[in-house]
C-alpha positions as CSV (number, residue, x, y, z in Angstrom):
1,M,5.4,1.4,10.0
2,P,7.3,-0.3,7.2
3,T,9.6,1.9,5.2
4,V,8.3,3.9,2.2
5,I,10.6,1.6,0.1
6,T,8.6,-1.5,1.3
7,H,5.2,0.1,0.6
8,S,6.6,0.9,-2.9
9,V,7.8,-2.7,-3.4
10,I,4.2,-3.9,-2.8
11,A,3.0,-1.4,-5.4
12,V,5.6,-2.3,-8.0
13,S,5.0,-6.0,-7.5
14,A,1.2,-5.5,-7.9
15,T,1.7,-3.3,-11.0
16,F,3.8,-5.9,-12.8
17,G,1.4,-8.6,-11.8
18,F,-1.8,-6.9,-12.8
19,R,-0.6,-4.4,-15.4
20,P,-3.0,-2.9,-17.8
21,T,-2.5,-3.3,-21.6
22,K,-1.9,0.5,-22.0
23,G,-0.8,3.3,-19.8
24,F,1.7,1.3,-17.8
25,L,3.8,4.2,-16.5
26,K,0.7,6.0,-15.3
27,F,-0.6,2.8,-13.7
28,L,2.8,2.3,-11.9
29,I,3.0,5.8,-10.6
30,L,-0.6,5.7,-9.3
31,S,0.1,2.3,-7.7
32,I,3.1,3.7,-5.8
33,V,1.1,6.8,-4.8
34,C,-1.7,4.7,-3.4
35,S,0.7,2.5,-1.5
36,I,2.5,5.4,0.2
37,L,-0.1,8.2,0.4
38,P,-1.5,7.2,3.9
39,D,1.8,8.2,5.4
40,A,1.3,11.8,4.2
41,D,-0.3,12.2,7.6
42,V,3.2,12.2,9.1
43,F,3.5,15.7,7.6
44,G,0.5,16.8,9.7
45,Y,2.3,15.5,12.7
46,F,5.6,17.3,12.0
47,C,4.4,20.4,10.2
48,L,0.9,21.1,11.6
49,Y,1.5,19.5,15.1
50,I,-1.5,17.3,14.8
51,P,-1.3,14.8,17.7
52,A,-0.5,11.2,16.6
53,N,-3.6,9.9,18.4
54,S,-6.1,12.3,16.8
55,F,-8.5,11.5,14.0
56,F,-6.1,12.9,11.4
57,G,-3.0,12.0,13.3
58,H,-0.4,9.5,12.0
59,R,-1.9,6.0,11.5
60,G,-5.4,7.5,11.8
61,F,-8.1,8.1,9.2
62,F,-5.8,8.0,6.2
63,H,-4.7,4.5,7.1
64,S,-8.3,3.2,7.2
65,P,-10.0,1.1,4.5
66,F,-12.8,3.7,4.4
67,F,-10.2,6.3,3.2
68,A,-8.8,3.7,0.8
69,A,-12.2,3.3,-0.7
70,L,-12.7,7.0,-1.1
71,F,-9.3,7.5,-2.5
72,S,-9.5,4.7,-5.0
73,I,-12.8,6.1,-6.4
74,F,-11.1,9.5,-6.6
75,I,-8.1,8.0,-8.5
76,V,-10.2,6.1,-11.0
77,S,-12.6,9.1,-11.5
78,I,-9.7,11.4,-12.3
79,F,-7.2,9.2,-14.1
80,Y,-9.5,6.7,-15.7
81,R,-12.5,8.9,-16.5
82,K,-12.9,7.3,-19.9
83,E,-14.0,4.1,-18.2
84,V,-17.8,3.9,-17.9
85,T,-18.6,4.5,-14.2
86,F,-19.6,1.2,-12.5
87,S,-18.6,-0.8,-15.5
88,K,-16.7,-4.0,-14.9
89,Q,-13.3,-2.4,-15.9
90,W,-14.1,0.7,-13.6
91,W,-14.7,-1.7,-10.7
92,K,-11.5,-3.6,-11.4
93,Y,-9.5,-0.3,-11.2
94,V,-11.3,0.8,-8.0
95,L,-10.7,-2.6,-6.4
96,Y,-7.0,-2.7,-7.4
97,F,-6.3,0.8,-6.0
98,F,-8.4,0.1,-2.9
99,I,-6.3,-3.0,-2.2
100,L,-3.1,-1.1,-2.7
101,T,-4.1,1.8,-0.5
102,T,-5.5,-0.6,2.2
103,S,-2.3,-2.6,2.1
104,H,-0.5,0.4,3.8
105,G,-2.6,0.2,6.9
106,I,-2.5,-3.5,7.1
107,L,1.3,-3.6,6.8
108,D,1.5,-0.9,9.5
109,A,-0.7,-3.1,11.7
110,L,1.9,-5.9,11.3
111,T,4.7,-3.8,12.9
112,N,5.9,-4.2,16.4
113,G,5.9,-0.6,17.5
114,G,4.3,2.8,17.3
115,Q,0.6,3.4,17.7
116,G,-1.9,0.9,16.3
117,I,-3.9,1.7,13.1
118,A,-7.3,3.3,13.0
119,L,-8.6,0.5,10.8
120,L,-12.3,1.2,11.7
121,S,-12.1,5.0,11.1
122,P,-14.3,7.0,10.8
123,I,-16.5,4.8,13.0
124,T,-14.0,4.8,15.8
125,N,-10.5,6.2,16.2
126,N,-9.4,3.2,18.2
127,R,-6.0,1.9,17.1
128,Y,-5.4,-1.8,16.4
129,F,-2.4,-4.0,15.8
130,S,-2.5,-7.4,14.2
131,P,-2.2,-10.3,16.7
132,W,1.0,-11.2,14.8
133,T,3.6,-8.4,14.4
134,P,6.6,-9.7,12.6
135,L,7.7,-6.4,11.0
136,E,10.2,-4.1,12.7
137,V,8.8,-0.6,13.0
138,S,10.8,1.8,10.9
139,P,12.6,4.7,12.5
140,L,11.3,8.2,11.5
141,G,13.8,10.6,10.1
142,I,16.6,10.2,7.6
143,K,19.4,10.2,10.2
144,A,17.7,7.4,12.2
145,F,17.0,5.5,9.1
146,L,20.6,5.6,7.9
147,S,21.8,3.7,11.0
148,Q,22.2,0.1,12.1
149,R,18.5,0.3,13.1
150,G,17.5,1.2,9.6
151,L,19.5,-1.7,8.2
152,T,17.8,-4.1,10.7
153,V,14.4,-2.8,9.5
154,L,15.3,-3.2,5.8
155,T,16.6,-6.7,6.4
156,N,13.4,-7.7,8.2
157,E,11.3,-6.2,5.4
158,L,13.4,-8.1,2.8
159,L,12.6,-11.3,4.5
160,W,8.9,-10.7,5.3
161,I,7.7,-8.6,2.4
162,W,10.1,-8.1,-0.5
163,I,10.9,-11.8,-1.2
164,P,7.2,-12.9,-0.8
165,S,6.1,-10.0,-3.0
166,F,8.5,-10.6,-5.8
167,S,7.8,-14.4,-5.5
168,I,4.1,-13.7,-6.1
169,F,5.0,-11.4,-8.9
170,I,7.1,-14.1,-10.6
171,L,4.3,-16.6,-10.0
172,L,1.8,-14.3,-11.7
173,I,4.0,-13.9,-14.7
174,I,4.4,-17.7,-15.0
175,I,0.6,-18.2,-14.8
176,K,0.0,-15.4,-17.4
177,N,2.5,-17.0,-19.7
178,M,1.0,-20.4,-19.3
179,K,-2.4,-19.1,-20.0
180,R,-1.1,-17.2,-23.1
181,N,0.6,-20.4,-24.3
182,E,-2.6,-22.5,-23.7
183,T,-4.5,-20.3,-26.1
184,R,-1.9,-20.8,-28.8
185,W,-2.3,-24.6,-28.8
186,P,-4.6,-26.0,-31.4
């Protein structure tokens, strides 16, 4: 899996690129939660001894797009309840949080280690990797992370995720500013 830092980088980049006009801090926090929440299943592995290859195991159901859809609807229903259900703005929020939550499993599928991702859960618990796996799998545990291996993983993620994410973020800001300036011209 990529590091929690990298999942958060995706969320921060997305938040700044698609930020709402009000409630920015809430939107940022929810974005980060959506991007890292699927890894809460690691606590089931370490604390409840849920086997990694089980339905609720690490990289199982909580890494699937189906879970992402349910969770995004939950997030919008709780934190954006003033939005009319099924309105255009409601669907924008649902889609945004769905994409962020789904990004977690997709990024994990791009790693070169661990078990695959149950992308088709709950239909099947089969685990899948992307045919292309450029991301170094992150070590689990603080001690392992604070080692040469952790530095190698972060360097790899900087190259493959952080730089492209922030580049897209900057591009989105430039496009928004250009659009804003176009509307000012007579």
